[in-house]
C-alpha positions in Angstrom: 0.0 -0.4 0.0 3.1 2.3 0.9 4.3 1.8 -2.8 0.9 2.5 -4.2 0.1 5.2 -2.3 0.8 7.8 -5.3 -0.8 5.7 -7.7 -4.2 5.5 -5.7 -4.2 9.2 -5.1 -4.0 9.8 -8.4 -6.6 7.2 -9.6 -9.4 8.0 -7.2 -8.6 11.5 -6.1 -11.0 14.5 -6.5 -8.0 16.6 -7.3 -6.7 14.3 -10.4 -9.1 16.2 -13.0 -8.7 19.8 -12.0 -5.0 19.2 -12.0 -5.2 17.3 -15.5 -7.1 20.4 -16.6 -4.8 22.6 -15.5 -1.8 21.1 -17.1 -3.8 20.8 -20.5 -5.0 24.6 -20.4 -0.9 25.4 -20.2 0.3 23.2 -22.8 -2.6 24.2 -25.1 -1.5 28.3 -24.6 1.9 27.1 -25.1 1.5 25.5 -28.3 -1.3 27.8 -29.9 -0.5 28.9 -33.5 -3.8 29.8 -34.5 -7.0 31.0 -33.0 -9.0 28.1 -35.4 -6.9 25.3 -33.1 -9.4 26.4 -30.2 -11.8 24.4 -32.7 -9.7 21.3 -31.8 -9.7 22.1 -27.8 -13.5 22.2 -28.2 -13.8 19.1 -30.0 -11.3 17.7 -27.4 -13.1 19.1 -24.5 -16.6 17.4 -25.8 -14.7 13.9 -26.5 -13.5 14.1 -22.8 -16.9 15.1 -21.7 -18.4 12.1 -23.5 -15.8 9.7 -22.2 -17.1 10.6 -18.5 -20.7 9.9 -19.5 -19.4 6.7 -21.4 -17.4 5.5 -18.2 -20.4 6.1 -15.8 -23.2 5.0 -18.0 -21.2 1.6 -18.7 -19.6 1.2 -15.5 -16.0 0.4 -17.3 -14.2 0.6 -14.3 -15.7 -0.8 -11.2 -14.8 2.6 -8.9 -15.1 6.1 -9.2 -12.5 7.9 -11.0 -11.6 10.8 -13.7 -8.6 9.0 -14.9 -9.8 7.8 -18.4 -10.6 11.4 -19.3 -7.7 12.8 -17.4 -5.2 10.4 -19.3 -7.1 11.4 -22.5 -6.7 14.8 -22.2 -3.1 14.7 -20.8 -1.9 12.7 -23.9 -3.5 14.6 -26.4 -1.9 17.9 -24.8 1.2 16.0 -25.1 0.9 15.5 -28.8 0.9 18.9 -29.6 0.8 18.3 -33.3 -2.9 17.0 -32.7 -3.9 20.5 -31.8 -3.9 21.9 -35.4 -7.5 22.1 -36.5 -8.8 20.2 -39.6 -11.6 18.8 -40.3 -10.2 15.2 -39.4 -10.4 16.6 -35.7 -14.0 15.4 -35.5 -12.7 11.9 -35.7 -12.7 10.9 -32.2 -15.8 12.7 -31.3 -17.8 10.9 -33.9 -15.9 7.5 -33.1 -16.9 8.0 -29.5 -20.6 8.8 -30.2 -20.5 5.7 -32.4 -19.4 3.4 -29.7 -21.7 4.9 -27.1 -24.8 4.1 -29.4 -22.9 0.3 -30.2 -23.0 -0.1 -26.3 -26.3 0.9 -25.7 -27.5 -1.9 -28.3 -26.3 -4.5 -25.9 -29.2 -7.1 -25.5 -31.3 -4.3 -25.9 -34.9 -4.8 -27.2 -34.4 -1.5 -29.5 -31.2 -2.5 -30.6 -32.0 -1.5 -34.3 -32.1 2.3 -33.4 -29.3 1.9 -31.5 -27.3 0.3 -34.2 -28.7 3.0 -36.8 -27.3 5.8 -34.6 -23.8 3.9 -34.4 -23.4 3.5 -37.9 -24.9 6.9 -38.5 -22.2 8.6 -36.5 -19.5 6.5 -37.8 -20.6 7.6 -41.4 -20.9 11.4 -40.3 -17.2 11.4 -39.3 -16.2 9.8 -42.6 -17.5 12.8 -43.9 -14.4 14.3 -42.7 -12.2 11.6 -42.6 -13.3 8.6 -45.0 -11.2 6.1 -43.6 -13.2 5.9 -40.6 -15.7 3.7 -42.6 -12.9 0.8 -42.3 -14.3 0.5 -38.8 -17.6 0.0 -40.1 -17.4 -3.9 -40.4 -15.7 -4.3 -37.0 -18.8 -2.9 -35.5 -21.0 -4.9 -37.5 -19.1 -8.0 -36.4 -19.3 -6.8 -32.6 -22.8 -6.5 -33.0 -22.9 -10.6 -32.8 -21.0 -9.9 -29.1 -23.4 -7.6 -28.2 -26.2 -9.8 -29.1 -27.9 -7.3 -31.5 -27.7 -8.4 -34.6 -30.9 -9.4 -36.4 -32.2 -8.3 -40.0 -33.9 -5.2 -38.7 -30.8 -4.1 -36.9 -28.6 -5.0 -40.0 -30.8 -3.0 -42.5 -30.7 -0.4 -39.9 -26.8 0.0 -39.8 -26.8 0.1 -43.7 -29.4 2.9 -43.4 -27.5 4.9 -41.0 -24.1 4.6 -43.0 -26.0 5.9 -46.0 -28.1 8.7 -44.4 -25.1 11.3 -44.2 -24.3 10.7 -47.9 -27.9 10.6 -48.5 -28.1 14.4 -47.1 -25.0 15.4 -49.0 -26.1 14.3 -52.1 -29.1 16.3 -51.7 -26.9 19.3 -50.4 -24.4 18.8 -53.5 -27.4 18.1 -56.1 -29.3 21.7 -55.1 -25.8 23.6 -55.2 -24.9 21.6 -58.2 -21.7 20.4 -56.8 -21.4 16.6 -56.9 -17.7 16.1 -56.8 -18.6 17.1 -53.0 -20.4 13.4 -52.7 -17.4 11.5 -54.6 -14.4 13.1 -52.9 -14.8 11.4 -49.4 -15.7 7.7 -51.6 -12.5 8.5 -53.7 -10.5 9.2 -50.8 -11.7 6.0 -49.1 -10.8 3.6 -51.5 -7.3 5.5 -52.2 -4.3 3.5 -51.3 -1.0 4.9 -51.1 2.2 3.0 -51.1 3.3 2.3 -47.7 6.0 5.3 -47.0 7.0 5.7 -43.2 9.4 8.5 -44.1 6.6 10.6 -44.9 5.9 11.1 -41.3 8.4 13.0 -38.8 10.2 10.7 -36.7 8.9 12.9 -33.5 5.1 11.9 -34.6 6.3 8.2 -34.9 7.8 8.5 -31.3 4.3 9.6 -30.0 2.7 6.9 -31.8 5.2 4.5 -30.3 4.7 5.6 -26.8 0.6 5.8 -27.1 1.2 1.9 -28.8 3.2 0.6 -26.2 1.1 2.3 -23.0 -1.8 0.3 -25.4 -0.1 -2.9 -25.7 0.9 -3.3 -22.1 -2.7 -2.3 -20.6 -4.4 -4.3 -23.4 -2.3 -7.6 -22.3 -2.9 -6.6 -18.7 -6.6 -6.4 -19.1 -6.9 -9.9 -21.2 -5.2 -11.3 -18.3 -7.5 -10.0 -15.5 -10.7 -9.4 -17.5 -12.2 -12.5 -15.5 -12.7 -10.0 -12.3 -15.5 -7.7 -14.5 -18.9 -8.7 -15.3 -19.6 -10.2 -18.8 -21.0 -7.0 -20.3 -17.6 -5.0 -19.2 -15.3 -7.8 -20.6 -17.4 -7.6 -24.1 -17.0 -3.4 -23.6 -13.8 -3.5 -23.2 -12.4 -6.2 -25.2 -14.0 -4.2 -28.3 -11.9 -1.2 -27.1 -8.8 -3.5 -27.5 -9.8 -5.0 -30.7 -10.6 -1.1 -31.9 -7.4 0.0 -30.8 -5.7 -3.1 -32.6 -7.5 -2.4 -35.8 -6.6 1.6 -35.5 -2.7 0.1 -35.0 -3.1 -1.7 -38.2 -4.4 0.7 -40.5 -1.8 3.1 -39.5 1.1 0.9 -40.2 -0.7 0.0 -43.5 -1.5 3.5 -44.4 1.0 5.7 -42.2 -0.4 8.7 -43.9 -3.8 8.6 -41.6 -1.8 8.4 -38.5 -2.9 12.2 -37.7 -6.6 10.9 -37.4 -6.2 7.6 -36.1 -4.0 8.3 -33.3 -7.1 9.9 -31.3 -9.0 7.0 -31.8 -6.5 4.6 -30.3 -5.9 7.1 -27.7 -9.5 7.0 -26.6 -9.0 3.3 -26.2 -5.7 3.2 -24.6 -6.8 5.7 -21.7 -9.8 3.3 -20.5 -7.4 0.5 -20.8 -4.8 2.4 -18.9 -7.2 4.0 -16.3 -8.7 0.3 -15.6 -5.3 -0.6 -14.7 -4.1 2.0 -12.7 -7.5 2.3 -10.7 -8.1 -1.5 -9.7 -4.7 -2.8 -10.1 -2.5 -2.2 -6.8 0.7 -4.3 -7.0 4.2 -3.5 -7.5 4.0 -3.8 -11.2 1.2 -1.2 -11.1 3.0 1.2 -9.1 6.2 1.1 -11.1 4.2 1.5 -14.7 2.4 4.4 -13.2 5.3 6.1 -12.4 7.3 5.5 -15.4 4.3 6.3 -17.9 3.7 9.5 -15.5 7.4 10.2 -16.4 7.3 9.1 -19.7 4.2 11.5 -20.6 6.0 14.8 -19.3 9.2 13.7 -21.3 7.2 13.6 -24.0 5.3 16.7 -23.5 8.7 18.8 -23.4 9.8 17.0 -26.2 6.9 17.6 -28.6 6.7 21.4 -27.3 10.5 21.4 -28.3 9.8 20.4 -31.7 6.9 22.9 -32.2 9.1 25.9 -30.9 11.9 25.0 -33.2 10.3 23.4 -36.1 12.6 20.2 -36.5 
């Protein structure tokens, strides 16, 4: 207990979230390049709030904690290159909205409505980042585990995917701008040769830090998942599979690292919070301190690269 005191205080303390907010605001002020970047901050805040609601509604972690959103906000702030506002900044928010509705479909008598909304938000996010549709087969396959797949819910999912593009088609037809509809679909099936050198080294280092944290926490959860209820195991396993899928897409199409990293970060934040909140042994204590110190160094490193444009 003496070894884990710092970990316990951070994981369950009431000051964790305020301190995380203060840290994040400080980093954002230091790294702000344009007023448009405040749009990214706003989206990040909304995503974090939705993570709080998700953890509360589905009891992903068995005790009260603000660690998932604190980890997400701190690591997102540390990844300074993600702060620049682009349309694909909506990707993590759309993804998490889709996940929430997919979770709601678990053994639900109204699963078709939830699945419609899950695929609707996934498709809506793909208007900003077309490759988000690559997660649609994963969502569809997961409906088996969520016991919500039926002919009605299957077609509800197809309708959910089609609705944003149907609305976009009406807008484009009215304004005589049909390429507006075709552009996301063309981008979706545009595959480039694998060229890792296109991504700066400091971004790969940041991605590697998040990926290593994801792997360790994911493996750990697979070993202790028996302690959770069946529903929670299904929810958390879905995050592990989704994180693996995001990692695979990044390795095969590295030019999409920027929009996919926040998706991987959402999965990692929940898994890491689960480990640090519910596991109290020598390994968790050391790993927590290493993660904490590593995050500080990662923040400083990315700020250094930001200021000196290396």
